[in-house]
N, C-alpha and C positions, 0 to 999 in steps of 0.2 A: 504493500499499500504506499502510495506517495501523497504526502500532505503538504500542500502549499498554503502557508499561513500568513495572512496580511493583517497587521495590527495598526490601528489608528490611535495615536497618542494626541489627545487634544483637551485643553481646558481653556475657556475664554480668557482673553488677556486681562479682563477686569474682574475675574472671579476672586472671591475672598481667599486670603492666604490659606486658611484652614482647609478649604476645599481642595486646593492644589496639593497641599501636604498629605491629606488623606489619600488621594488618588495615587500619589507618588509612593507613599509608604506601603500601601496595600496592594498596589498593582504594578507600577512601573519598575520599582526596585525588584519586585518578585520576578518579573520577566527577565530582567537583566541577570539576576543571580542564576536563574534556571538555564539561561544560555551559557553563562560562564561554566557551569557545572556539566554541561553537555556539549562539548566542542564540535560534535558532528551535526548538531541541529542548526538549521538555517531558516531565518524568517525575513520577511520584507516588512519594513516599518515606515509609516508616515508619522513624523514628529513635527507637529505644526510649530512654526517659528515663534509664535507668541508664547507657547508653552516653554520653549527653550529659554526665552528671556526671563520668564518668571522663575524657572529653575535657578538661573544665575542669581537673581535677586534674593531667593529664599535659601541659598546656600547649598544647592544640590549640584555643585561642581563635580563631585565625586561620581554622580550618576552620568553626567555628560562624558566624563573620562571613561567610564565603563563602556558606554555605547561606542565611543571612539575606538576603543580597543577591539570591540566586537566587529566593527566595520573593517579594521585592519586584518583581523583573522578571517574575514570573508564569511562570517556567520550571519552578518546583518547587511542588508542593502537598504538605503534610504530612497525615498521618492520625492519628487517635487510636489508642491501644492501652493495654495495662497496663504500668506503668512498669518492672516487674522480670521480665516475660516468663513469667508462670505460665500453665498451661493453664486457661483460664477455666471451662470446664464442670466441672472437677474441684476447684475451690476454692469456699469459701463465697461466696455472692453479695455479702455485705457486704465481703469482702476484695477482690472484683473491683471493686466501686464505688470503694473506697479507692485502689486502684492506678490506675484509669482517671482519677480526679480528680487524682492526683499527676502523671500524665502531662500532663494539661491544664495544670497549673501550670508544669511544666518547659518546655513548648512556648511558653507565654506569656512566661516569664522570659528564655529564651535566644534565641528567634526572634521574639518579639513577635507570635506567632500566637494568634489567638482559637481557640475550639473548632472543629476542622475538621468538614467534612461527612462525611468518610469514616472508616472504622474498620478496623483490622487485628487480627484475633484471633491471638494467638501460635500459630504452627504451623498457622494457619487451622483451629484446632480449634473447630468450631461445634456448638451445640446449639440447639434452638428456644428453650429458656429463656434462654440467653445472648443470642440474637437479640432477644428481647423486652426484655431489660435494656438492650441497646445502643440500641434504638429509644427506650426510655423516657428515656435520658440525653441524647437530642437529636441523635443521629447519623442521617444520611440514607441512607448506603450502606455496604455491606461487600464485601470481596473474598473469594471462596472458590475452592477447587480444583474443577475441572469434575466430579469424581466426586460432589460434593454435589448435583448437578442431579438425578440419578435413580439413583445407585449404580453407574453404569457410565461408562467413558471413551469419548471421541469421540462424544458425543451432543449437545454444545452448539453452537449457532449463535452464534459470537462477534460477529456483526454486530448482534445484538439487545441491547436493554436489558431486564433481568429485574427482577422485584420479587416479594417474598414475599407470596403471596395472603392469608396469615393476618395479618400485622402491617404490611404496606405498605413494609417496608424494601427499598430498592433493592439489587440484587445484580449484581456482575460476576463472571464465572468466568474463571480463568486457564487457558490451554492447558497441560496437564501435559507433553505431548510436546515442545513448544517450550521450556518452562521447565526441562526436564531435560537440555537440550542446552547447548552453549556458544552462546548465543542469536545473537550476531552472525554466526557461521558458518552457522547454520541459516537465518537470515533472508536472507543473501546467496544461498544455494541457492534459497530460495523465490522470491526476486525473479527469478531466472533461469527457474525453472519457471513463474512467473506469466506471464512474457513469452512462453514457449512456448505456454502455454494460450491466450493471446490470438491465437496463430496457428493455433488449431484443435485443439491437443492437450489432451485433458482431464486434469485433475489435481485431485482432491478437495480436498486441503489448500491447494494454491496457488490454488484457486478462491475462497478467502475473501478479503475485502477488509480485514478487521480481524484483527490478531494481538495477543493479550493475554498477556503473560508476567509472571510474578511469581517472583522468585528472591531469595536472599540476595545482598546487595551484594558480599560477598566473592568471588562468582563472577568478578567483573571484576578479576582481578589475583592475588589470594591463592590461589584454588582452580584457576584456569586461567591458565597462562602464555601470554599472547597475544603471541608474538614479532613478528608482523607488524602489530600494532595494528589488528586488524579492528574492534574496538569504535569507535575514533575514525574509521576510514574509513566505517563504516556511518552515523555521525551526519552525515556530509557529503554523503550521497547525496541527489540532488534528487528521486528517485523514491520516497523514504521520508518519510512525514509522521509526526509524533508529536503526541499529546495527553495531558493529564492525564486521570485517570479521571473527574473531575468534568466536564471539557469534553466527554468522550465521552458521558456520560450526558445532558448538556444538549442535545447535538446528535442523539443517536440517536432516531429517530422510531418504529422498530419495537419494540414492547414485548410482553413475554410474562410471564404469571403462573407462579410455580413454588412448590413447597413443599420447600425445601432439607433434605437429610438431615443428621443428626448425622455428622460426619466430620472429617478433617484432611487436610492436603495430601500426606500419604503413604498415606492409606487405600487399601486394595485392595478389590475386589469381594467377596472371600471374607470379609474382616473385617466389612464392612457387612451382608452376609447373616447373619452370626453375631452381629450387634448388638454389635460391638466397635469402636466409632468411635475409641477413644483407646488402643488396645492398646499403642502404643509407650511410653506413660507409666503405664498401669495395666492390666496383663494379669493375669487371675485365675490363670493358670498360672505366672506369674513370682513365685517366692517372695521374691526380694529386693525387688521392687517392692511386694509386699503388706506386707512388714515396713516399708518406707519410708513407706507411707501410714499405717500404724498409728502410727509415730512422729510423722509430720506432723500427724495429727488430734490427738494428745495434746498436742503442743507448741502448736499453734495455739489450742486451747481453753483451755489453761492461761495462755498469754500474754494472751489477750483477756479472761480473767476478772480480770486484775490490771492494769487500765489506770491505777490510781492508784499502782502500784509506782514507786518512785523511779528504777528502772532500766528502766522500760517502753520508753523511747526506744531503748535499746540492745537490748533483747529484740526489738523490731520490726526494728531494723536488721539483726540476724542472720536473723530469720524470713523476710523478703522475699527474701533471698538464697538461703535454703534452699528456698523455694517455687518458684524458677525451674525451668522445664521441663527444664533440662539435668540436674538431679539425678536425675530419673527416666528420661530418655531414654538416658543412658549405661548404664543397667542393662538396657536392652531387648535388647541383643546381636543386633540385626538387621543383616543384610548388605544395604546399599543398592546396592552395585556402582556408585557414582557419586562420583567425586572423593574417595575416601577409603575407609578400612577399615570394619569393623563397628562399630556403635554400642555398644561396650563399653570402658569405661575405669574401672578401680577407683579411680584417683586422682580423677577427676571426680565419681564417685559419693560418694566419701569427702569431697570438698570440700563438697558440699551437705549431707551428713549432719553434718559438723562445724558448719555454720552452724545447723542445727536444734537440736543439743544445746547450743550456746553460747547460743542464744536462751532456752531454759528455765533454763539455769544462771544467766543474768544476773539473774533475778528475785530480789529480796530477801525477799519475803513468806515467813515461816516455814511458812505453811499450804501452800506448794507442795512441801514436802519429799517427800511420798508420790509425787506426780507426777514429781518429779525422779528419784526412785529407779526408777520405772517406765521413764522415758525412758532412763536410763543402761543399764538392762538391754537395752532394745531397741537402743540404740546399739551396745553391745558385740556383740550377736548379729548385727546387720547387718554390722559390720566383719568379723566372723569369716566370715560367709557370702560377702561380697565376695571376700576374699582366698583363701579356700578354693577358690571357683570359678575364680578367676584362675590360681592356681598349678596346680591339678589339671586344668584344662580348656583355658584359653586361652594360657597361657604357652608360648612357642616352638612353638605348633602352626601348621602351615602350611595 
């Protein structure tokens, strides 16, 4: 059995310190230790630049050095992404380029890594336009959820190497079924089923030879308490092999052309049929999200018109934090029924909104007065809508 494991390390740039410390102590350090103790194991990691900067601030230089050593040992490969985790198809292309380049600089500075071959779109939110941009910037492959293959689940042959027939970008698809589980438990079951299949009992999933998972790194410790250390036990199995994604693509001989659909790693078939590939972050029926994007567009345009403003640096500092996917995700109020409650948090929405308003407030140019007033009106309205919905609908509701 070959396991291709992609791990996404991310915490918002403006997250409280104790949140980042908890995720680091319970998950990120655990993963690094497990790799150190198992030198034959190879994973592909996305470590978002804004998290690396917080690690430095919070004294986790030792973890950065551990990962740097794992890269040198070729146990770990890093991928490119956008430094502050925005939904790339929903922001201006110019901003996407800026954040992708910033990520490259952070990887170079802290890990000594040149621009990687692979690229991770935050939330695996893909569009053909974004794919062309990634290809243009020199990346060779991306990872997408399997629903991007043709709008349905359980259609992908994970043993194959895929490529975008339009632009030539290589693609690997993650198994959603496996990625939505606690992967070590599921793989242990599959190994048993695979052994039975060899004895003549058919099993479609166990019949695969390649299992490709992509999850948040917090799955390993923070979101799932693994009392019996199944993760560490799995890595020691002799009947389980691992590769980085680049290694898999280099060795896979069976290739197939595809035209991936606009989607994200939580998309369902109904959303894609209705052409709503990013409904979690920009749903036409979600009034709070619509107001959020009105404020976002106003703030972004105002800030970018004032690049010579003496406070432009600080306006940008707040802006990129407000553009993070979390601002809009927490307003979606979707129930995922996986390792947590619904995606609704007035405090987290407000955290992002506060960054956006602080961004435009930071500008000194007197010509921004009218835009500031427009932004303040939207800001007040959004906060009113958030808390009215919370107290009237979500508070103490079972």
